[in-house]
C-alpha positions, -999 to 999 in steps of 0.1 A, spaced: 281 11 531 315 29 533 319 63 516 328 57 480 331 20 485 305 -6 473 286 -22 502 308 -49 517 279 -69 534 248 -70 513 215 -73 531 199 -108 533 175 -102 504 204 -93 481 223 -125 490 191 -145 485 186 -131 450 223 -135 442 219 -173 448 219 -192 416 189 -214 425 169 -183 432 179 -168 399 169 -199 381 135 -197 398 132 -162 383 138 -176 349 110 -202 355 88 -172 363 78 -180 398 62 -148 412 87 -126 430 85 -129 467 84 -93 480 87 -103 517 125 -101 520 126 -67 503 98 -54 525 116 -68 556 149 -50 547 130 -18 540 115 -20 574 149 -26 589 160 7 575 132 25 592 111 28 561 78 12 551 55 5 522 18 12 524 1 -23 523 -25 -10 499 2 3 475 21 -30 478 -10 -50 471 -17 -29 440 19 -34 428 16 -71 433 -17 -72 414 -3 -53 385 27 -75 385 7 -107 384 -15 -94 356 16 -86 335 31 -119 344 0 -137 331 1 -117 299 37 -126 294 31 -163 299 1 -162 276 23 -147 248 49 -174 253 23 -202 251 11 -187 219 47 -187 206 46 -149 204 79 -134 212 76 -106 238 88 -72 228 120 -62 246 129 -25 244 162 -24 262 196 -19 245 212 -47 266 190 -71 246 192 -54 212 214 -81 195 194 -104 172 204 -135 193 179 -124 219 151 -127 194 164 -158 177 146 -181 202 115 -173 222 131 -185 254 158 -159 252 133 -131 245 112 -145 273 142 -145 296 149 -108 289 112 -98 292 107 -116 325 138 -100 339 126 -66 329 92 -73 344 108 -84 377 131 -53 376 102 -30 371 84 -45 400 114 -42 424 120 -6 413 83 2 418 85 -11 453 115 11 460 97 41 446 66 33 467 87 33 499 77 58 526 109 73 539 129 105 542 142 116 508 178 106 514 168 73 529 146 66 499 174 75 476 196 49 492 170 23 490 164 30 454 201 30 447 206 -4 464 177 -20 445 190 -5 412 224 -21 419 207 -55 424 185 -51 393 214 -42 371 236 -70 384 210 -97 378 204 -90 341 206 -123 321 230 -105 298 256 -107 326 257 -145 329 271 -169 304 243 -195 310 216 -169 300 234 -148 274 228 -161 239 252 -137 223 281 -151 243 269 -187 237 267 -181 200 302 -166 199 316 -197 217 302 -219 190 315 -196 162 350 -194 176 351 -231 186 356 -221 223 383 -195 217 361 -166 229 356 -185 262 393 -190 267 400 -154 258 373 -142 282 388 -162 311 422 -147 303 408 -112 302 391 -117 336 423 -131 352 443 -102 338 418 -77 352 419 -94 386 457 -88 387 452 -51 377 424 -47 403 399 -31 379 378 -39 348 395 -29 316 373 -3 299 398 6 272 429 -8 254 453 6 280 483 -3 258 471 22 232 479 52 253 509 66 271 509 98 293 531 123 276 530 106 242 494 107 230 476 119 261 488 149 282 509 157 252 505 195 249 540 210 248 552 228 279 574 226 309 573 221 347 582 255 362 576 247 399 571 217 421 567 209 458 553 179 476 518 187 466 519 196 429 539 204 398 530 236 380 530 233 342 534 262 318 524 256 282 542 268 251 523 296 232 508 287 198 501 323 188 525 352 181 508 373 207 490 364 239 467 381 264 488 397 292 466 381 319 476 345 322 452 315 329 457 292 358 439 258 356 432 239 389 419 204 380 404 180 406 428 161 428 406 131 423 419 116 390 447 130 369 447 165 353 449 152 317 411 149 314 416 185 303 445 175 279 436 142 263 445 143 226 451 174 205 416 173 190 398 172 224 422 191 247 407 220 266 442 231 275 454 232 239 422 251 229 429 277 256 465 281 243 453 283 207 430 312 218 460 332 228 462 325 265 493 318 285 482 287 303 495 273 336 481 241 351 483 223 385 494 187 382 486 172 416 509 146 431 494 111 435 497 108 473 517 80 490 523 73 527 545 104 529 514 125 525 492 105 547 487 134 572 481 162 547 450 183 554 426 205 535 445 236 547 477 221 532 461 217 498 449 253 500 482 268 512 508 246 495 486 238 465 462 264 451 476 295 468 512 287 460 502 281 423 486 315 422 517 331 437 540 314 412 518 324 382 517 360 394 555 360 397 563 345 363 537 366 344 544 398 363 507 403 367 490 410 400 457 396 387 452 364 368 424 344 353 417 311 371 397 280 363 386 253 386 371 220 375 350 198 399 368 194 433 395 217 418 369 244 416 359 239 452 396 241 463 401 272 442 370 290 456 381 282 492 416 295 485 403 327 469 379 333 498 410 332 521 429 356 499 400 381 495 394 378 532 429 391 536 421 420 513 441 406 484 426 408 449 444 381 428 417 376 401 408 391 368 382 364 363 370 331 377 358 300 358 341 271 376 333 240 356 308 215 371 318 226 406 301 224 440 301 254 462 266 247 476 264 210 485 228 210 496 219 189 465 247 165 460 228 142 437 232 104 437 265 106 456 244 113 486 239 75 489 275 74 502 271 103 526 258 101 561 271 105 596 278 68 602 298 64 570 319 95 574 325 87 611 339 53 600 362 70 575 374 95 602 381 66 626 401 47 600 420 74 581 410 108 595 441 112 616 464 97 590 462 73 560 452 72 524 418 70 506 427 45 479 421 56 443 406 22 434 378 29 459 369 61 440 369 42 407 346 15 421 322 40 436 319 62 405 314 31 383 286 20 406 268 52 397 265 40 361 270 2 365 254 -8 331 278 15 312 309 12 333 307 -24 348 283 -48 332 289 -37 297 325 -47 300 317 -79 319 296 -90 289 321 -80 262 355 -87 279 347 -118 298 316 -135 283 324 -127 247 362 -126 250 365 -92 233 392 -67 239 380 -32 247 387 -6 220 410 23 227 392 52 243 412 80 258 386 91 283 382 56 298 419 52 299 420 83 320 391 70 341 412 40 351 442 61 361 433 65 397 446 88 424 447 84 461 438 112 486 452 119 521 428 107 547 427 139 569 420 161 538 394 137 524 375 133 557 375 171 563 361 176 528 333 150 534 322 163 568 325 201 563 313 203 527 292 173 517 277 165 551 275 199 568 275 222 537 295 248 557 312 264 527 280 284 518 275 296 554 292 329 558 321 328 583 312 293 594 344 277 581 380 287 590 407 279 566 443 289 574 430 310 602 407 330 579 369 330 581 354 319 547 330 342 530 325 334 493 307 367 487 340 385 492 354 370 460 353 400 437 357 391 400 336 382 369 326 346 370 319 321 342 300 291 357 294 260 337 271 230 345 263 199 325 226 190 320 229 153 326 256 155 353 251 129 380 282 140 400 274 177 402 237 183 393 235 213 371 211 231 394 237 228 422 263 243 398 239 271 391 237 280 428 272 293 426 257 323 407 239 332 440 270 329 461 295 348 440 291 386 434 257 385 452 253 423 449 264 423 412 248 392 397 253 405 362 290 398 366 282 361 366 276 342 334 261 307 336 263 283 307 246 249 306 260 222 284 245 190 272 256 155 283 273 146 316 300 155 341 329 147 318 315 145 282 297 178 287 330 196 296 351 178 270 331 190 240 356 203 214 345 233 194 358 218 161 335 187 163 303 208 165 285 182 187 258 185 212 245 219 223 245 244 251 221 270 267 227 306 276 206 333 293 222 366 299 195 378 323 199 373 360 177 347 375 168 338 411 166 301 405 178 275 381 142 269 368 138 306 361 171 307 343 162 277 322 128 292 312 146 321 296 175 302 282 183 299 245 197 266 231 227 269 207 242 241 186 277 229 192 303 235 219 302 260 247 340 265 245 338 296 222 315 313 249 343 307 274 370 319 251 351 351 246 348 355 284 386 350 288 392 375 261 371 401 278 392 397 310 425 390 294 439 425 291 459 438 262 478 417 237 515 412 242 543 393 225 542 356 234 569 346 258 598 327 243 609 308 274 593 290 303 593 304 338 616 332 349 649 336 368 632 326 400 612 297 386 632 280 359 620 250 338 626 218 357 615 192 331 593 189 300 555 186 304 537 166 315 562 161 343 568 132 367 539 135 390 511 127 365 529 95 356 528 80 391 500 54 393 481 46 425 491 12 440 
């Protein structure tokens, strides 16, 4: 399996179960043959205790017998799964039996994966592969076994089938499954629409400065460094859910890095290039325009990792550019990389290094496919069912429109990131990494830190985000504020204060571990954004008159926000 690319050559047991005749055998409820799965597990250097396997098979056969008995008694089996919640699945006993038998087989296969005796990371990969199979083989994903789709064909006199085929052909041309009505949005019109101007650009990024929305502003400006994987406007979707606009409304002068979508001209760009010509240059320009030696800086996801590395270089040179640091769902310690670890090992990274490590691009479509595979029922099969089987158009959804707007990455930069951070976890090892000739020591970063994690984050597990509190200000832990939000990697961050949704946890006492922190944490209703706004205010300095123009004499406005770079789409 290539890094961030679904496996190109499934193992034999996957191919066998993907075969239509085998799937039909499942529907007829022949007992699942565990032998191919066991053989593949053995090939991976893992094993299943024969006694445990025998117990699983016995339990399976017992449940299978009970299921058959209910069917013979014309008693529809209970199906507690949202994929089969539509009334059509209960309208005929064969449909509910199809769903129930699938769920039984799925539980059996997942129980086998859980019973595997293997190293933790190997077991995680086995479980991930089996889960991919299980999710793909749901009867909801096939026209011949989906009563909802069949009923719609009848009701529409075949129009839904024709529309579904048209949708599938259109998506094949686009190279991705449509998750949103992409015609409903336009960058600069109704997403990435906060008013501002581009005040600097080079081959790596454009720097945006946003127009003040208050008469006075804090003298200390805010620089936002978003991830270079995906476009920046996840932080500036629409006015009602824009973190950028919220920060401006709170009286901050906001600058933001809009990364360029790399093409072949950037195929040899390195991690050092992104640090020097990206983050460090942005800091320098913001200092110049604002006239402030110290600034507030925010990094989100990979943007936070880049920001922390750049700051470690600067503080290692005895520079002190920060008034405060904010990290949102950011890895500094990669020892627990969550489910993404299924894509991380020596063999996969070596393959990437061989193909693009010395020059080339990591295609954005590979990122999209990989991240979708982490939540396939929500981000793949849900749309296969609605778009193709039922011939429905996806509704407009700004977050999913953004999700499909992929970005490439330079191969050398990407491979360095994978090996040194994800695989070797060198960033947390004092003076182990050298960036721009400077040994990296995160403990030298000397500024108050606001660190945010999302409780259901599958990209950056919240406990991994919490570990940043042990790396920054290690001798002054009270300078670090950790806040835990509800929901996942994106939805947890983009939780507008005005909507008063979800909740967040705070604990102002220092804790040596995430578990200790959580035990003393207090849950609060609504968004964590006001907590962050208060933190910025504490580190924003005095109030001054809001600037009337963008940039300064050295860095004049180039074009209106959102600029050209964010509009370039990956090929």
